C-alpha positions as CSV (number, residue, x, y, z in Angstrom):
1,M,-37.1,-13.2,-53.7
2,T,-34.8,-16.2,-53.4
3,L,-31.7,-16.7,-55.4
4,S,-29.6,-19.9,-55.7
5,T,-25.9,-20.1,-56.4
6,E,-24.8,-22.0,-59.4
7,R,-23.5,-25.5,-58.5
8,P,-22.5,-28.7,-60.0
9,A,-25.3,-31.3,-60.2
10,G,-25.8,-33.2,-57.0
11,T,-24.2,-30.7,-54.6
12,P,-26.3,-28.7,-52.1
13,D,-27.7,-25.3,-52.8
14,C,-27.1,-22.2,-50.7
15,L,-30.3,-20.2,-50.7
16,V,-30.1,-16.4,-50.4
17,G,-33.1,-14.4,-49.2
18,W,-33.4,-10.6,-48.7
19,A,-34.3,-10.4,-45.0
20,G,-33.5,-13.9,-43.6
21,P,-34.3,-14.0,-39.9
22,V,-34.7,-10.2,-39.8
23,E,-38.4,-9.6,-39.2
24,L,-38.7,-6.7,-41.7
25,P,-40.2,-6.4,-45.2
26,L,-36.9,-6.1,-47.0
27,A,-37.1,-6.9,-50.7
28,E,-34.4,-4.9,-52.4
29,E,-30.8,-3.5,-51.9
30,S,-31.9,0.0,-50.9
31,A,-34.2,-1.3,-48.2
32,V,-31.4,-3.5,-46.7
33,Q,-28.9,-0.7,-46.8
34,A,-31.4,1.6,-45.0
35,A,-32.6,-0.8,-42.3
36,C,-29.2,-2.5,-41.5
37,G,-27.1,0.6,-41.0
38,L,-25.1,0.8,-44.2
39,M,-26.5,4.1,-45.3
40,H,-25.9,5.5,-41.8
41,V,-22.2,4.4,-41.7
42,H,-21.4,5.3,-45.3
43,G,-23.1,8.7,-44.8
44,R,-21.3,9.7,-41.6
45,R,-18.7,11.9,-43.3
46,S,-21.5,14.0,-44.8
47,G,-23.6,14.2,-41.7
48,R,-26.7,12.3,-43.1
49,P,-27.4,8.8,-44.3
50,L,-26.5,8.0,-47.9
51,P,-26.8,4.9,-50.1
52,L,-23.8,3.1,-51.5
53,A,-24.4,3.5,-55.3
54,V,-23.6,-0.2,-55.9
55,D,-25.4,-3.3,-54.7
56,Y,-22.8,-3.8,-52.0
57,A,-24.8,-5.8,-49.5
58,T,-26.0,-8.1,-52.3
59,A,-22.3,-8.6,-53.4
60,V,-21.3,-9.6,-49.9
61,A,-24.3,-11.9,-49.7
62,G,-23.1,-13.5,-52.9
63,V,-19.7,-14.3,-51.4
64,L,-21.4,-15.7,-48.2
65,A,-23.6,-17.8,-50.4
66,A,-20.6,-19.3,-52.1
67,Q,-19.0,-20.0,-48.7
68,G,-22.2,-21.6,-47.5
69,N,-22.3,-23.9,-50.6
70,L,-18.6,-24.8,-50.2
71,A,-19.0,-25.4,-46.4
72,A,-22.0,-27.7,-47.0
73,R,-20.0,-29.7,-49.6
74,I,-17.0,-29.9,-47.2
75,G,-19.4,-31.2,-44.5
76,R,-20.8,-33.8,-46.8
77,A,-17.3,-34.9,-47.8
78,R,-16.5,-35.4,-44.1
79,G,-19.5,-37.5,-43.5
80,L,-21.9,-34.8,-42.1
81,V,-25.5,-34.8,-43.2
82,V,-26.0,-31.4,-44.8
83,G,-28.9,-30.3,-47.0
84,T,-29.3,-26.7,-47.8
85,A,-27.3,-23.7,-46.5
86,R,-29.1,-20.4,-46.1
87,T,-28.0,-16.8,-45.7
88,S,-29.5,-13.4,-46.6
89,V,-28.6,-9.9,-47.9
90,A,-29.6,-8.4,-44.5
91,Q,-27.1,-10.7,-42.6
92,A,-24.4,-9.7,-45.1
93,A,-25.1,-6.0,-44.4
94,L,-24.9,-6.6,-40.6
95,L,-21.6,-8.4,-41.0
96,S,-20.4,-5.4,-43.0
97,V,-21.1,-3.0,-40.2
98,A,-20.1,-5.3,-37.3
99,Q,-17.2,-3.2,-36.1
100,Y,-19.3,0.0,-36.0
101,L,-22.1,-1.9,-34.3
102,A,-19.7,-3.2,-31.7
103,A,-18.3,0.2,-31.0
104,A,-21.8,1.8,-30.7
105,T,-23.0,-0.8,-28.3
106,A,-19.9,-1.5,-26.1
107,E,-20.1,-1.2,-22.4
108,D,-18.2,2.1,-22.3
109,A,-19.3,3.4,-25.7
110,E,-20.5,6.7,-24.3
111,D,-17.0,7.2,-22.8
112,A,-15.3,6.8,-26.2
113,E,-13.4,10.0,-27.0
114,D,-14.8,12.4,-29.5
115,T,-12.9,12.5,-32.8
116,A,-14.1,15.9,-34.0
117,V,-11.6,18.5,-34.9
118,D,-12.1,22.2,-34.3
119,G,-12.1,24.0,-37.7
120,G,-12.6,20.7,-39.7
121,G,-13.6,20.7,-43.3
122,G,-10.4,19.4,-44.9
123,E,-11.3,15.8,-45.1
124,P,-9.8,13.7,-48.0
125,P,-9.7,13.2,-50.9
126,F,-7.5,16.1,-51.4
127,A,-7.0,18.1,-54.7
128,S,-3.6,19.0,-56.1
129,A,-2.7,22.3,-57.9
130,D,-3.2,20.6,-61.3
131,G,-6.7,19.3,-60.3
132,V,-5.9,15.7,-59.4
133,R,-8.0,14.3,-56.6
134,F,-6.0,12.0,-54.4
135,E,-5.9,9.9,-51.3
136,L,-2.9,9.3,-49.0
137,E,-2.0,6.7,-46.4
138,T,0.5,6.3,-43.7
139,L,0.4,4.2,-40.5
140,D,3.2,6.2,-38.9
141,A,2.8,9.6,-37.1
142,E,6.3,10.7,-37.9
143,H,5.8,10.0,-41.6
144,W,2.5,12.0,-41.4
145,Q,4.2,14.9,-39.8
146,R,7.2,14.8,-42.2
147,F,4.9,14.9,-45.3
148,W,2.8,17.8,-44.2
149,L,5.6,19.9,-42.9
150,R,7.4,19.6,-46.2
151,L,4.3,21.0,-47.8
152,G,4.4,24.0,-45.5
153,A,1.3,23.0,-43.5
154,D,0.7,24.6,-40.1
155,P,2.3,22.4,-37.5
156,D,-0.7,22.7,-35.2
157,A,-3.0,21.6,-38.0
158,V,-0.7,18.6,-38.7
159,R,-0.8,17.7,-35.0
160,R,-4.5,18.0,-34.7
161,G,-5.2,16.1,-37.9
162,W,-3.3,12.9,-37.0
163,R,-5.8,11.4,-34.6
164,P,-8.9,11.7,-36.8
165,F,-6.9,10.5,-39.8
166,Q,-5.7,7.5,-37.8
167,L,-9.2,6.6,-36.5
168,R,-11.1,7.1,-39.7
169,F,-11.2,3.3,-40.3
170,A,-12.9,2.9,-37.0
171,T,-15.2,5.9,-37.0
172,A,-16.0,6.3,-40.8
173,T,-15.4,10.0,-40.4
174,C,-12.2,12.1,-41.0
175,P,-12.7,15.7,-40.0
176,L,-9.3,17.2,-40.7
177,P,-8.2,20.8,-40.3
178,V,-8.9,22.7,-43.6
179,G,-5.3,23.9,-43.6
180,L,-4.1,20.5,-44.7
181,A,-6.2,20.5,-47.8
182,T,-5.0,24.1,-48.5
183,A,-1.3,23.0,-48.2
184,A,-2.0,20.0,-50.6
185,S,-3.7,22.3,-53.2
186,G,-0.5,24.3,-53.7
187,R,1.6,21.5,-55.3
188,P,1.1,19.5,-58.5
189,F,0.3,15.8,-58.2
190,G,3.6,14.6,-59.4
191,E,5.4,16.6,-56.8
192,L,3.1,15.4,-54.1
193,T,3.8,11.8,-55.1
194,E,7.5,12.3,-54.8
195,L,7.2,14.1,-51.5
196,G,5.1,11.3,-50.2
197,R,7.6,8.7,-51.3
198,A,10.4,10.5,-49.6
199,A,8.4,10.9,-46.4
200,G,7.1,7.3,-46.3
201,V,3.5,8.3,-47.3
202,S,1.6,6.6,-50.1
203,V,-0.2,9.0,-52.5
204,L,-2.6,7.7,-55.2
205,A,-5.0,9.4,-57.5
206,V,-8.7,8.7,-57.2
207,R,-9.9,7.3,-60.5
208,A,-13.0,9.0,-61.8
209,E,-14.1,6.0,-63.9
210,P,-16.2,3.4,-62.1
211,R,-15.4,0.4,-64.3
212,F,-12.7,-2.0,-63.1
213,R,-9.7,-1.9,-65.5
214,V,-9.1,-5.7,-65.9
215,A,-10.9,-8.9,-65.1
216,L,-9.5,-10.0,-61.8
217,P,-10.7,-13.2,-60.0
218,P,-11.3,-12.8,-56.2
219,W,-8.7,-15.3,-55.4
220,R,-6.1,-17.6,-57.1
221,I,-5.2,-21.1,-56.1
222,S,-1.9,-22.8,-56.9
223,P,-0.6,-26.3,-55.9
224,L,1.5,-26.6,-52.8
225,G,3.7,-29.4,-51.6
226,R,3.0,-33.0,-50.8
227,R,-0.4,-34.6,-50.3
228,A,-1.9,-35.1,-46.8
229,A,-2.2,-38.7,-45.5
230,G,-5.2,-40.2,-43.7
231,A,-9.0,-39.9,-44.0
232,P,-10.7,-36.7,-42.7
233,A,-12.3,-36.8,-39.3
234,R,-16.1,-36.6,-39.2
235,P,-17.3,-33.3,-37.8
236,A,-19.5,-33.2,-34.8
237,G,-21.8,-30.4,-36.0
238,L,-20.6,-27.6,-38.2
239,P,-18.8,-28.4,-41.5
240,L,-15.4,-27.2,-40.3
241,D,-15.5,-28.8,-36.9
242,G,-12.0,-30.2,-36.1
243,I,-10.2,-28.2,-38.7
244,V,-7.4,-26.1,-37.2
245,V,-6.6,-22.7,-38.7
246,V,-3.5,-20.9,-37.6
247,E,-3.8,-17.1,-38.2
248,S,-1.3,-14.3,-38.0
249,T,-3.3,-11.2,-39.1
250,S,-4.0,-7.6,-38.3
251,R,-6.6,-4.9,-38.9
252,V,-9.8,-6.1,-40.6
253,Q,-9.2,-8.2,-43.7
254,G,-7.2,-11.1,-42.2
255,P,-9.1,-11.3,-38.9
256,L,-12.4,-11.3,-40.7
257,A,-11.3,-14.2,-42.9
258,G,-10.5,-16.2,-39.7
259,H,-13.7,-15.1,-38.1
260,L,-15.8,-16.5,-40.9
261,L,-14.0,-19.8,-40.8
262,R,-14.5,-20.0,-37.1
263,L,-18.2,-19.3,-37.5
264,L,-18.3,-22.4,-39.8
265,G,-16.8,-24.5,-37.0
266,A,-13.0,-24.2,-37.4
267,D,-10.7,-24.0,-34.4
268,V,-8.8,-20.8,-35.0
269,V,-5.5,-20.2,-33.3
270,R,-4.5,-16.6,-33.4
271,I,-0.8,-15.6,-33.2
272,E,-0.2,-12.3,-31.5
273,P,3.0,-10.4,-30.6
274,P,4.4,-10.6,-27.0
275,G,2.0,-8.6,-24.8
276,G,-0.9,-9.2,-27.1
277,D,-2.3,-7.4,-30.1
278,P,-2.2,-3.7,-29.4
279,M,-5.7,-3.3,-30.9
280,R,-7.0,-5.1,-27.9
281,G,-6.7,-1.8,-25.9
282,V,-8.4,0.5,-28.4
283,P,-11.6,1.9,-26.9
284,P,-14.5,1.6,-26.6
285,M,-14.0,-1.4,-24.4
286,A,-16.2,-4.4,-23.7
287,G,-15.2,-6.9,-20.9
288,G,-11.7,-5.4,-20.7
289,C,-11.0,-5.6,-24.4
290,S,-11.7,-3.4,-27.4
291,A,-15.2,-4.0,-28.7
292,R,-14.0,-3.6,-32.3
293,F,-11.3,-6.2,-31.8
294,R,-13.7,-8.6,-30.2
295,A,-16.1,-8.3,-33.1
296,L,-13.5,-10.0,-35.3
297,N,-11.6,-12.2,-32.9
298,D,-13.9,-13.5,-30.2
299,G,-13.8,-17.3,-30.0
300,K,-10.2,-17.6,-31.3
301,R,-7.5,-19.1,-29.2
302,A,-4.7,-16.5,-28.8
303,V,-1.0,-17.4,-28.4
304,E,1.8,-14.8,-28.0
305,I,4.8,-15.5,-30.2
306,D,7.7,-13.3,-31.2
307,L,8.0,-13.9,-34.9
308,K,11.3,-12.0,-35.0
309,S,13.0,-14.7,-33.0
310,A,14.2,-18.1,-34.1
311,A,12.4,-19.7,-31.2
312,G,9.2,-17.9,-32.1
313,R,9.3,-19.1,-35.7
314,A,9.9,-22.6,-34.5
315,E,6.7,-22.3,-32.4
316,V,4.8,-21.3,-35.5
317,L,6.1,-24.4,-37.3
318,D,4.9,-26.6,-34.4
319,L,1.5,-25.0,-34.6
320,V,1.2,-25.4,-38.3
321,A,2.3,-29.1,-38.1
322,G,-1.1,-29.8,-36.4
323,A,-3.2,-27.5,-38.6
324,E,-5.0,-27.6,-41.9
325,V,-4.8,-23.9,-42.8
326,F,-2.3,-21.1,-42.2
327,L,-3.6,-17.6,-42.9
328,H,-1.8,-14.2,-42.8
329,N,-2.1,-10.7,-44.2
330,W,1.5,-9.7,-43.7
331,A,3.2,-6.9,-45.7
332,P,4.8,-7.9,-49.0
333,G,8.0,-9.9,-48.5
334,R,7.6,-10.5,-44.8
335,A,6.8,-14.2,-45.1
336,V,10.0,-14.9,-47.1
337,R,12.1,-12.8,-44.7
338,L,10.7,-14.8,-41.7
339,G,11.2,-18.2,-43.4
340,L,7.4,-18.8,-43.1
341,D,6.4,-18.7,-46.8
342,A,4.2,-21.4,-48.3
343,D,6.9,-23.8,-49.3
344,D,8.5,-23.5,-45.8
345,L,5.3,-24.4,-44.0
346,A,4.3,-27.1,-46.5
347,K,7.5,-29.0,-45.5
348,V,6.2,-29.5,-42.0
349,R,2.5,-30.0,-42.9
350,P,1.8,-31.9,-46.1
351,G,-1.6,-30.9,-47.6
352,L,-1.5,-27.4,-45.9
353,V,-3.8,-24.7,-47.3
354,Y,-1.7,-21.5,-47.1
355,A,-3.7,-18.3,-47.5
356,A,-2.0,-15.0,-48.1
357,A,-4.3,-12.0,-48.1
358,S,-2.6,-8.8,-49.4
359,G,-3.6,-5.3,-50.3
360,W,-2.6,-5.2,-53.9
361,G,-1.6,-8.7,-55.1
362,T,0.8,-8.2,-58.0
363,E,-0.6,-4.8,-59.1
364,F,2.4,-2.7,-58.1
365,G,5.2,-5.3,-58.1
366,P,7.3,-6.2,-55.0
367,V,7.3,-2.6,-53.5
368,P,3.6,-1.5,-53.6
369,P,2.0,1.5,-51.9
370,L,0.4,0.7,-48.5
371,G,-2.4,-1.7,-49.2
372,T,-5.2,-0.3,-47.2
373,D,-8.9,0.1,-47.8
374,F,-9.2,3.7,-49.0
375,L,-6.2,3.6,-51.3
376,V,-7.6,0.5,-52.9
377,Q,-11.0,2.1,-53.4
378,A,-9.4,5.1,-55.0
379,H,-7.1,3.2,-57.4
380,S,-9.6,0.5,-58.4
381,G,-12.4,2.8,-59.4
382,L,-14.7,1.5,-56.6
383,A,-14.6,5.0,-55.0
384,A,-16.2,6.3,-58.1
385,A,-18.7,3.5,-58.4
386,L,-19.9,4.0,-54.8
387,R,-21.1,7.5,-55.6
388,P,-23.5,8.9,-58.1
389,G,-22.4,10.8,-61.2
390,D,-23.4,14.2,-59.7
391,E,-20.8,13.8,-57.0
392,P,-17.0,13.6,-57.3
393,A,-15.4,10.2,-56.8
394,A,-14.4,9.6,-53.2
395,P,-13.8,6.5,-51.2
396,S,-16.4,5.5,-48.6
397,L,-15.0,5.7,-45.1
398,M,-16.9,2.5,-44.3
399,T,-14.3,-0.3,-44.7
400,V,-15.9,-1.8,-47.8
401,T,-12.9,-3.6,-49.3
402,D,-11.6,-4.8,-46.0
403,V,-14.9,-6.6,-45.4
404,L,-15.1,-8.0,-48.9
405,G,-11.3,-8.8,-48.8
406,G,-11.8,-11.0,-45.7
407,A,-14.8,-12.7,-47.2
408,V,-13.1,-13.6,-50.5
409,C,-10.1,-14.8,-48.7
410,A,-12.2,-17.2,-46.6
411,E,-14.0,-18.3,-49.8
412,G,-10.7,-19.2,-51.4
413,V,-9.7,-21.2,-48.3
414,L,-12.9,-23.1,-48.4
415,T,-12.4,-23.9,-52.1
416,A,-8.9,-25.2,-51.4
417,L,-10.1,-27.2,-48.4
418,L,-12.8,-28.9,-50.5
419,A,-10.2,-29.9,-53.1
420,R,-7.9,-31.1,-50.3
421,L,-10.5,-33.4,-49.0
422,R,-10.9,-34.9,-52.5
423,T,-7.2,-35.2,-53.4
424,G,-5.2,-34.7,-50.3
425,A,-3.2,-32.0,-52.0
426,G,-2.3,-28.7,-50.4
427,A,-2.7,-25.3,-52.0
428,R,-1.7,-21.7,-51.8
429,V,-4.6,-19.2,-51.9
430,D,-3.8,-15.6,-52.9
431,S,-6.3,-12.8,-52.5
432,S,-6.2,-9.1,-52.1
433,L,-8.2,-6.0,-51.3
434,L,-7.8,-5.1,-54.9
435,S,-9.3,-8.4,-56.1
436,A,-12.1,-8.0,-53.6
437,A,-12.8,-4.5,-55.0
438,A,-13.7,-6.2,-58.3
439,V,-16.6,-8.1,-56.8
440,P,-19.4,-5.6,-56.7
441,P,-21.0,-5.0,-60.1
442,R,-20.4,-1.5,-61.5
443,P,-22.1,0.6,-64.1
444,R,-20.2,1.8,-67.2
445,V,-21.4,5.3,-66.5
446,R,-22.3,6.6,-63.0
447,P,-26.0,7.5,-62.8
448,V,-27.0,11.0,-61.8
449,W,-29.3,10.8,-58.8
450,T,-32.5,12.7,-58.4
451,M,-33.8,14.1,-55.1
452,L,-35.6,10.8,-54.5
453,D,-32.5,8.7,-54.7
454,R,-31.1,10.3,-51.5
455,P,-33.2,9.5,-48.4
456,P,-35.4,12.5,-47.7
457,A,-35.4,13.8,-44.1
458,T,-38.7,13.5,-42.2
459,R,-39.6,15.3,-39.1
460,D,-37.9,12.7,-36.9
461,G,-35.6,10.7,-39.3
462,Y,-35.0,9.7,-42.9
463,L,-36.9,7.5,-45.3
464,A,-35.5,5.4,-48.1
465,L,-37.8,5.1,-51.1
466,G,-37.9,1.8,-52.9
467,A,-37.1,1.4,-56.6
468,R,-40.8,1.6,-57.6
469,A,-41.3,4.8,-55.7
470,R,-38.1,6.4,-57.1
471,S,-39.2,5.5,-60.7
472,R,-42.6,7.2,-60.1
473,P,-42.0,10.8,-59.0
474,D,-45.5,11.6,-60.0
475,R,-46.9,9.1,-57.5
476,V,-44.6,10.4,-54.8
477,A,-45.8,13.9,-55.5
478,E,-49.4,12.7,-55.1
479,V,-48.6,11.2,-51.7
480,L,-46.9,14.3,-50.6
481,G,-49.6,16.7,-51.8
482,A,-48.6,20.2,-50.8
483,A,-46.5,19.0,-47.8
484,E,-42.8,18.5,-47.4
485,F,-41.4,15.2,-46.0
486,T,-40.2,17.2,-43.0
487,A,-43.8,18.2,-42.1
488,H,-44.6,14.8,-40.6
489,P,-42.8,12.0,-38.8
490,T,-41.5,8.8,-40.5
491,A,-44.4,6.7,-39.2
492,Y,-46.9,9.0,-40.9
493,W,-45.2,8.6,-44.3
494,L,-44.9,4.9,-43.9
495,E,-48.7,4.6,-43.7
496,R,-49.2,7.0,-46.6
497,F,-46.9,5.2,-48.9
498,A,-48.1,1.8,-47.9
499,A,-51.6,2.8,-48.7
500,V,-50.7,3.4,-52.4
501,G,-48.4,0.3,-52.6
502,L,-45.1,2.1,-52.8
503,P,-42.4,0.4,-50.7
504,V,-40.4,2.7,-48.4
505,T,-38.1,1.9,-45.5
506,P,-37.1,3.9,-42.4
507,V,-33.4,4.6,-42.3
508,C,-31.4,3.4,-39.3
509,T,-29.5,6.4,-38.0
510,D,-28.5,4.9,-34.6
511,L,-26.8,1.5,-34.4
512,R,-27.8,1.3,-30.7
513,A,-31.4,1.5,-31.6
514,L,-30.9,-1.2,-34.3
515,A,-29.3,-3.4,-31.6
516,A,-32.3,-3.0,-29.3
517,D,-34.9,-3.6,-32.1
518,P,-36.6,-6.9,-31.4
519,R,-37.0,-7.5,-35.1
520,F,-33.3,-8.1,-35.3
521,A,-33.2,-10.4,-32.3
522,G,-32.8,-13.5,-34.5
523,V,-29.5,-12.3,-36.0
524,L,-27.8,-10.4,-33.2
525,G,-26.1,-11.6,-30.0
526,R,-24.9,-9.7,-26.9
527,D,-21.8,-10.1,-24.7
528,G,-20.8,-6.7,-23.5
529,Y,-21.3,-5.5,-27.1
530,T,-23.7,-6.4,-29.9
531,F,-22.5,-8.6,-32.7
532,P,-24.0,-10.4,-35.7
533,L,-24.6,-14.1,-35.3
534,S,-23.4,-16.6,-37.9
535,P,-24.8,-15.5,-41.3
536,W,-25.5,-19.2,-42.2
537,T,-27.9,-21.9,-41.2
538,F,-27.5,-25.5,-42.4
539,S,-30.4,-27.9,-42.7
């Protein structure tokens, strides 16, 4: 199936396929999730692959399609001959698991430390004494310790729990000592919230309803400063060739936005603190640098600047004076404190596109909770939408809003750049993880899954049944006969289901095997680790 994004008459389409260059018969969301590693990563916390209960890969592909359309129009406005842009749901899925793929295939991946915790079983969400399921967040070990010790948790459990909690963004697992959950269950939610506030820990309830509360656009654009002078330079190849993006970002959301702009041809200059971004040293390593860091930042030019110093801030202004875009995902209020807010930078660069990617936008006012992936999933209802109705709402430990957050930020930048080419006017682009969480379509009521909706285990793996097979349990029973799925290997069942015309897909349970699969050769590259190639092609 091929879908086309809506577009004004006369502008180029971006065509979206299911498999794209992946040489597999992928024709629906469940097949893509199974083949491209999403079920594997999302299911890590449960020890078996599990589907995301929303069309997540399709949602990411929709954002990529909008970006491809905008990029083609930018290319045309700059004198580049561009016809149709193309992307696929499979390429969107691979982009979504890029960090996990990098970590699994890094040069020293087998030397990466184990994150398991003896006596685990206390993974979040936690439950309070009055039955409220909640998530918590802190980026500071002292705050973590202070919170749990005030709850009376065992100090050894607190110590052992910090590392897997800290690494859950990277590993998609969080095996905490059960004593932490026990300590949390002894206090009502209101008291836990107050203790968290006093300790510097954000505590938020997990909403049980999947529907998003309000209509929230993925990004907002507002006018900024004077118009740029001069005609745009003609790009040599890709639509954003010659466009300079200055980026000061951390974690996933901001770096991914810059990464996508770079893949479209932009020259991305990355500002890092003196000594370099500390994430560069987080194992597993590839070529002397963290593979996860490289997955989002390879190809960018890094400059080390101390933003706390007047000289450093002057350097930023010098960089921005020669750029078209400035991008950051700083904490609320930091840009104003540094004197590097949109109005400040627009004075040195008329026509600047200033992009601020936050966690919460304006949801909680000027002093919000920590704006990180799992808290946003919990508060937005996405945590509920990602799971079936027969399971309690819980955030995925795959960074689903970080990926979508970076993608919608880049889409907003492209929209503003296209307007800038037409009018010369600069713009401020505001996006957030919360606004990104509104992108995947959600059901009003979470469906209850049958045994066929969860991939059944075969003798040597797992098998994802397509929508037609899941809707015909009688036909599945005929294929099985008196046997169980575990009686035969996956290849056997593939032949049996193909013979009766019921689509099924083997589930990827090892990202290293996916990276070595020749059917993915057209979409993956290798440089000390495996990474997705650009998700777009332009004719």
